[in-house]
Structure formats: C-alpha cells, structure tokens
C-alpha positions in Angstrom: 94.4 -62.7 -15.6 91.9 -60.4 -13.9 92.1 -56.8 -14.8 91.5 -53.9 -12.6 88.0 -52.5 -12.4 87.7 -49.4 -14.7 87.9 -46.0 -12.9 85.1 -43.5 -12.7 85.1 -41.4 -15.9 82.4 -38.9 -14.7 83.7 -35.5 -14.2 84.0 -34.3 -10.6 84.3 -30.9 -9.0 87.6 -29.4 -8.4 89.2 -30.7 -5.3 87.7 -34.3 -5.4 90.0 -36.8 -6.9 88.6 -39.7 -9.1 89.4 -43.0 -7.4 89.1 -46.6 -8.7 85.9 -48.4 -8.6 87.3 -51.2 -6.5 87.6 -48.9 -3.5 85.4 -49.9 -0.6 81.7 -49.2 -0.6 82.0 -47.0 2.4 84.7 -44.8 0.8 82.6 -44.4 -2.3 79.6 -43.5 -0.4 81.6 -40.9 1.3 82.9 -39.6 -1.9 79.5 -39.3 -3.4 78.2 -37.5 -0.3 81.2 -35.0 -0.5 80.6 -34.5 -4.2 76.8 -33.9 -3.7 77.4 -31.4 -1.0 79.8 -29.4 -3.2 77.6 -29.4 -6.2 74.4 -28.8 -4.3 72.8 -32.1 -5.1 71.9 -32.9 -1.6 68.7 -31.0 -0.8 68.1 -30.7 2.9 64.5 -30.7 4.2 63.0 -27.3 4.6 63.0 -26.1 8.1 59.6 -24.7 9.3 59.9 -21.3 10.9 59.0 -21.3 14.6 55.5 -20.5 15.5 54.7 -17.2 16.9 53.3 -17.6 20.5 50.7 -15.5 22.0 53.1 -14.1 24.8 55.8 -13.3 22.0 53.1 -11.3 20.1 52.1 -9.5 23.1 55.6 -8.5 23.9 56.2 -7.5 20.4 53.0 -5.3 20.5 54.1 -3.5 23.8 57.6 -2.9 22.4 56.5 -1.3 19.0 53.1 0.5 20.0 53.4 4.2 19.8 50.8 4.6 22.7 53.2 2.7 25.0 56.1 4.8 24.0 54.0 8.0 24.6 53.0 6.7 28.1 56.6 6.0 29.0 57.6 9.6 27.8 54.8 10.9 30.2 56.5 8.8 33.0 59.8 10.4 32.3 58.2 13.8 32.4 56.5 13.1 35.7 59.9 11.9 37.1 61.7 15.2 36.0 58.9 17.1 37.5 59.2 15.4 40.8 62.8 16.1 40.9 62.2 19.8 40.0 59.5 20.1 42.7 62.0 19.6 45.5 64.3 22.3 44.6 64.9 25.3 46.9 63.8 28.8 45.5 66.7 30.7 44.1 67.9 33.7 46.1 67.7 37.2 44.6 70.8 39.5 44.3 70.2 43.2 44.2 72.8 45.8 43.1 71.5 49.4 43.6 72.9 52.8 43.6 71.0 55.9 44.8 71.6 59.7 44.5 73.1 59.8 41.1 73.9 63.5 40.1 72.1 64.2 36.7 73.6 67.6 36.3 77.4 68.7 36.9 76.4 72.2 38.5 74.8 70.5 41.6 76.3 71.9 44.9 78.4 69.8 47.1 75.7 69.8 49.8 73.7 67.4 47.6 73.3 63.9 49.1 76.3 61.7 48.6 76.0 58.5 46.3 74.7 55.4 48.3 75.4 51.8 47.1 73.5 48.7 48.1 74.3 45.0 47.6 71.6 42.7 49.2 70.5 39.0 48.9 67.0 38.1 49.4 65.9 34.5 50.1 62.2 33.2 50.2 61.6 30.8 53.0 58.4 28.6 52.6 56.6 27.8 55.7 54.0 25.2 56.5 56.1 22.3 54.8 55.2 23.6 51.2 58.3 22.1 49.6 57.7 18.7 51.1 53.9 18.9 50.2 54.9 20.2 46.7 57.3 17.1 46.2 54.4 14.8 47.6 52.1 16.1 44.9 54.8 15.6 42.3 55.3 11.9 43.7 51.7 11.2 43.4 51.5 12.5 40.0 54.5 10.4 39.1 52.7 7.2 40.4 49.8 8.2 38.4 51.7 8.6 35.2 53.3 5.1 36.0 49.9 3.4 36.6 48.5 5.1 33.3 51.4 3.6 31.6 50.4 0.2 32.9 46.9 0.9 31.8 48.1 1.8 28.2 50.2 -1.6 28.1 47.2 -3.5 29.3 45.0 -2.1 26.5 47.7 -2.9 23.8 48.3 -6.4 25.3 44.4 -7.0 25.2 44.1 -5.7 21.7 47.0 -7.8 20.5 45.6 -10.9 22.3 42.2 -10.2 20.6 43.4 -9.9 17.1 45.9 -12.9 17.6 43.2 -15.3 18.7 40.8 -13.9 16.1 43.2 -14.8 13.5 43.9 -18.3 15.0 40.3 -19.0 15.4 39.2 -18.0 11.8 42.2 -19.8 10.3 41.2 -23.1 12.3 37.6 -22.7 11.4 38.5 -22.0 7.7 40.6 -25.1 7.7 37.7 -27.2 9.1 35.3 -25.7 6.6 37.6 -26.4 3.5 38.1 -30.0 4.8 34.4 -30.4 5.0 33.9 -28.9 1.5 36.4 -31.3 0.2 34.8 -34.4 1.7 31.5 -33.1 0.5 32.8 -32.7 -3.1 33.8 -36.5 -2.9 30.4 -37.5 -1.9 28.8 -35.2 -4.6 30.9 -37.0 -7.2 29.3 -40.3 -5.9 25.8 -38.9 -6.0 26.4 -37.5 -9.6 27.3 -41.0 -10.7 24.2 -42.4 -9.2 22.2 -39.8 -10.9 23.8 -40.4 -14.2 23.1 -44.2 -13.8 19.5 -43.5 -12.7 20.0 -45.0 -9.3 19.3 -41.7 -7.5 17.0 -38.7 -8.1 18.5 -35.5 -9.2 17.3 -33.7 -6.0 20.0 -35.5 -4.0 22.7 -34.1 -6.1 21.0 -30.6 -5.7 21.1 -30.9 -2.1 24.8 -31.7 -2.1 25.5 -28.8 -4.3 23.5 -26.5 -2.1 25.4 -27.5 0.9 28.7 -27.3 -0.8 27.7 -23.7 -1.8 26.9 -22.8 1.7 30.3 -23.9 2.9 31.8 -21.9 0.1 30.0 -18.8 1.5 31.2 -19.7 5.0 34.7 -20.1 3.8 34.5 -16.5 2.2 33.3 -15.0 5.5 36.1 -16.7 7.5 38.8 -15.6 5.1 37.5 -11.9 5.4 37.6 -12.2 9.2 41.1 -13.8 9.1 42.3 -11.1 6.6 40.9 -8.3 8.8 42.4 -9.4 12.0 45.7 -10.4 10.5 46.2 -7.0 8.8 45.4 -5.3 12.3 47.9 -7.7 14.0 50.6 -6.9 11.4 50.2 -3.1 12.0 50.3 -3.6 15.9 53.2 -5.9 15.9 55.1 -4.1 13.0 55.4 -7.4 11.1 54.0 -6.7 7.6 54.9 -10.3 6.5 53.3 -12.1 9.2 51.2 -15.0 8.0 48.2 -16.9 9.7 50.1 -20.1 9.5 52.7 -18.7 12.0 50.3 -18.3 14.6 49.8 -21.1 17.1 46.7 -21.7 19.3 47.8 -21.6 23.1 47.0 -24.4 25.3 43.9 -24.0 27.7 44.9 -23.2 31.3 42.6 -24.2 34.0 41.9 -21.6 36.6 43.4 -21.9 40.2 41.4 -23.8 42.7 41.2 -20.9 45.2 38.0 -19.4 46.2 36.7 -16.9 43.7 36.5 -14.0 46.2 40.1 -14.5 47.2 41.2 -14.6 43.5 39.2 -11.6 42.6 40.3 -9.4 45.5 44.0 -10.4 45.0 43.8 -9.5 41.3 41.9 -6.3 42.2 44.9 -4.9 43.9 47.0 -5.4 41.0 44.6 -4.4 38.4 45.8 -1.3 36.3 42.7 0.6 36.5 42.4 0.2 40.3 46.0 1.3 40.9 45.6 4.3 38.5 42.2 5.4 40.4 44.2 4.9 43.7 46.9 7.1 42.4 44.5 9.8 41.3 42.9 9.8 44.6 46.3 10.1 46.4 47.4 13.0 44.1 44.1 14.9 44.7 44.7 14.5 48.6 48.4 15.7 48.3 47.1 18.7 46.3 44.7 19.6 49.1 47.3 19.5 51.6 49.6 21.7 49.5 46.6 24.2 48.9 45.9 24.5 52.6 49.6 25.0 53.3 49.7 27.9 50.7 47.4 29.9 53.0 50.3 30.6 55.2 52.4 33.5 53.9 56.0 33.0 53.1 58.6 35.6 54.5 61.5 36.8 52.4 64.7 37.6 54.3 67.0 40.2 53.1 70.5 40.7 54.0 73.5 42.8 52.6 75.9 45.8 52.4 75.2 49.5 52.1 77.7 52.3 51.3 76.4 55.6 52.4 78.1 58.9 53.1 81.6 57.2 53.0 80.5 54.7 55.5 80.1 50.9 55.3 76.9 49.6 56.9 74.9 46.3 56.9 71.2 45.9 55.6 68.7 43.4 56.9 65.1 43.1 56.5 62.0 40.9 56.3 59.3 41.0 53.5 56.1 39.4 54.6 53.0 39.3 52.3 49.7 40.0 54.0 46.8 37.8 53.1 44.2 40.4 52.7 42.7 40.1 49.3 43.9 36.5 48.3 43.7 33.8 51.1 43.8 31.0 48.6 40.4 29.9 49.7 39.2 29.2 46.2 42.1 26.9 45.3 41.4 25.0 48.6 37.8 24.5 47.8 38.8 23.3 44.3 41.2 20.8 45.8 38.5 19.5 48.2 36.0 19.0 45.2 38.7 17.2 43.3 39.4 14.9 46.2 35.7 14.0 46.5 35.4 13.3 42.7 38.5 11.1 42.9 37.2 9.2 45.9 34.0 8.6 44.1 35.5 7.6 40.9 37.9 5.2 42.8 34.9 3.6 44.5 33.0 3.2 41.4 36.1 1.6 39.6 36.4 -0.9 42.5 32.8 -1.8 42.1 32.9 -2.1 38.4 36.2 -4.0 38.3 35.0 -6.5 41.0 31.9 -7.2 39.1 33.9 -7.6 35.9 36.5 -10.0 37.5 33.8 -12.2 39.0 32.2 -12.6 35.6 35.8 -13.2 33.8 36.6 -15.8 36.5 33.3 -17.5 36.2 33.4 -17.4 32.4 37.1 -18.8 32.5 36.1 -21.7 34.8 33.1 -22.6 32.5 35.0 -22.5 29.2 38.0 -24.4 30.6 35.8 -27.2 31.7 34.0 -27.2 28.5 37.1 -27.2 26.5 38.4 -30.2 28.4 35.2 -32.3 27.8 34.8 -31.1 24.3 36.4 -34.2 22.7 34.3 -36.8 24.4 30.9 -34.9 24.8 30.9 -33.2 21.5 33.3 -34.1 18.8 33.3 -38.0 19.3 29.4 -38.2 19.1 29.4 -36.1 16.1 32.1 -37.9 14.4 30.3 -41.3 15.1 27.1 -39.9 13.4 29.0 -38.6 10.4 30.8 -41.9 9.9 27.5 -43.9 10.0 25.8 -41.5 7.6 28.6 -41.8 5.2 28.9 -45.6 5.3 25.1 -45.8 4.7 25.3 -43.3 1.8 28.3 -45.0 0.2 26.5 -48.5 0.5 23.3 -46.8 -1.0 21.1 -47.5 2.0 21.2 -43.9 3.6 19.3 -40.8 2.7 20.9 -37.7 1.5 19.2 -35.6 4.0 20.6 -37.6 6.9 24.1 -37.4 5.3 24.0 -33.5 4.9 22.7 -33.2 8.4 25.4 -35.4 9.8 28.0 -33.4 7.9 26.7 -30.2 9.1 26.4 -31.2 12.7 30.1 -32.5 12.6 31.4 -29.2 11.2 29.5 -27.2 13.7 30.8 -29.3 16.4 34.3 -28.6 15.2 33.8 -24.9 15.0 32.2 -24.8 18.4 35.1 -26.7 19.8 37.5 -24.2 18.1 35.5 -21.3 19.4 35.4 -22.7 23.0 39.1 -23.2 23.2 39.7 -19.8 21.7 37.5 -18.0 24.2 38.9 -20.0 27.1 42.3 -19.0 26.1 41.1 -15.4 25.8 39.6 -15.4 29.3 43.0 -16.8 30.7 45.0 -14.4 28.8 42.9 -11.4 30.1 43.3 -12.6 33.6 47.0 -12.9 33.3 47.4 -9.4 31.7 45.4 -8.0 34.5 47.6 -9.6 37.1 50.6 -8.1 35.3 52.2 -11.4 34.3 54.4 -11.3 31.3 54.6 -15.0 30.3 51.8 -17.6 30.0 51.3 -19.7 33.0 
C-alpha cells in the first residue's frame, strides 16, 4: 500500500502553513515565492537612478542660484516703485492761531485771537505724474530684462559645467578602456620578450604608451572633479555623481536663412532687451526732467475765525523759476539718453556678430557630429583592428600598433568633443531664445 509522501519539515515563517509534498507543483512554487518574499530571500534587481538631463540641471540652477533670487527681488522692488510713482501728493493740513496774549495785563484793545484751518494741495502740471510713472515702468522693464540676463548667465554656466563633466567622463572612459586593451597587448609582448621572440624595446614602447594614457587619465579626472564640484555647488546637489549625467542628443539647426534666424533671435536676446529697456528709461527720464521745468502751483483753501467772525481763506502758492530752472538735470538726461542709445547700438552690432558665429559653429559641429561615425571612427577602428591582428599573429610591428591605438583613441576623444561642442552651441542658442526645454 503506497504511503503518502512526507511533509515538508523545514521551518517556515509565521503565517505560512506547511503543506504535503504531494501538492501540485504550481502550489509549491507559489508557497516558496511567498516564503521568499517574507524572509527576504528574493532579491530584486537594483533599479538605476534616472539620469540627470541637461534641461533639468539648468532648471535646478535657476531655482537655487542666489544671483537669480537677487534679480527677482530687484524686480519686486521696481514693481513697488512703479506703484508708488503714480500716487498723488498728500495734502497739507495747517491749524494756526494768532494774537496769543503772553501777559494777563494786556488791554482789551489788543487784537483778538485769530484761528486758521487750511488745506493745501500741490498740483503737478505738464503731466509730471504720468511721466514719473513712465520712468518707473521703464525701470521695471529694465529690472525684468536684467533678471532674464542673470538667468541666462546662470543657465550658460550650468550648461558649461554639465557638458564639461559629461565630456571629461566620456573621454576618461575611453582612455581607461584603451589602457586596459593596451595592458593585454603589453602582456603578450612581455611573454614574447621572455621567450626571446621580440626585443625588449617593443615592451618598453608599450609601457611608455601605457604611462602616457595614465597621465591623460589623471588630467581628465582632475577636469571632471573640478567641473563636478562646481556643478554640485550650482545645483545645490552635494551628492551628484558624474555617472548620473547624460550626454544630450545633437540637434540640427533650423533650415531657415541665417539672417532670418539671427534677426529673430536678436529680438529675444536678454542683452538686447536689457539695452532697449535702458534706452527707454533714459528717454522717459528726459521727458520727466523737461516737464519739471514747469512750476507746480499749490492751492490753499480753509477757514478763518477773526474778530468773532467766520471767514473763508483761499490762495495760490507758485514757485518762481529764477535760480533753478532744472537746466542741469535736463542736460544730464540728454547725455544719458545719448549714451544709452550708443550702448544699445553697440550691443546690437556685437550680438549680431556673435549670433552669426554661433549659428555657423552650430551648423558645422552638427554636420561633423552626424558624419563622425563613418568618416572618423569606422576607419580608425579598422586600422586598429588590422594592427592588433597583425601584432597577435606576430607579423606586425609594435610602432604600427601603438600608432593605431593612439589614432583610434584620439578619434574617439575627437568625436566626444565634437558632440559636446555641438550640444553646447545648440544649448546656447536655446537659452538665448528663452526656451526652457530642449528642442
């Protein structure tokens, strides 16, 4: 008579019942899976943290940079000044008494006490209030454009450090891989020297090349560390690692004509808009100073009690521009307007030249990056492969092998640098245009 299969004797966590071994295979697998989950036997694969994109780094830099916060505070101050500039002048209330008796023995024929209660209001002529508010509005716009200029500088700085880290890390990886491959070839050469099949000079050449790669690796590590520390401070992320950064894709420039693209971007450039806002402020200031040459009257109206009679008081106070005609302030405003106009024109000329150069550089780098694989990397890889095969078979010369390894490494570093520079040019164009996300 067949006996039942023995039950599972192994201990199980609380809450999991022991079942006979004759249960179905599916039930046993489910039981084991549940037990593993409860005791922590099942080890899930480690999920890699999401890479930090360039546009995310730029946004973090803008959000945490003290310079941006200071610029935003100046914008708030300019906005408050604009509000205050449009307020009317407060009226003046005067309460006055005259003919007060200082001694009790004064005769009754002395003048009686007089009491005054008057209200005086200054009226600005020549549209001074509107012109003063126009100046404040221009200052507000200038503060806003200067804040955009600060954001531009912070964004460019963040992009520069970001791409420096990515480029140095990629080149360091290429150098370390080349050093590892060269170490394997050096071991082959060492065995041949020991066997007397090759001169010691071949081994020395490989060792010298390996030392050169070590020096290059140290330089790249220094560049990576310097840029990474600066990026950590800028993003307020002290635990940021170079492995978390990813190289953005290369974006091809638009197909529009260069002049159309440059003129369109020029109108949106923060420096151009800041210079235009400064010119507008100088113009509004000149208009205000010219209006201030017109005197402002003050109207007075009120009540007077004299000799036991109630009377009304009315009057006008008008300053006479004899000594101060505001001529100096007008001339100063004229000079400031001329300076602002000249600076705006100089800014336009400089930016137009820089943008034409940036666009040409972007087009050239993007085209080179697109052809880099077939024009540079593939031929260099073919030469290196042929040199390695010849060396391993014993028919190749060590000098040819070293040259092939060096050419391939330089080709990889050139490709990495070209891609990073193309991304930098595209990013600068995007930042100047005011875009917040990568195209």
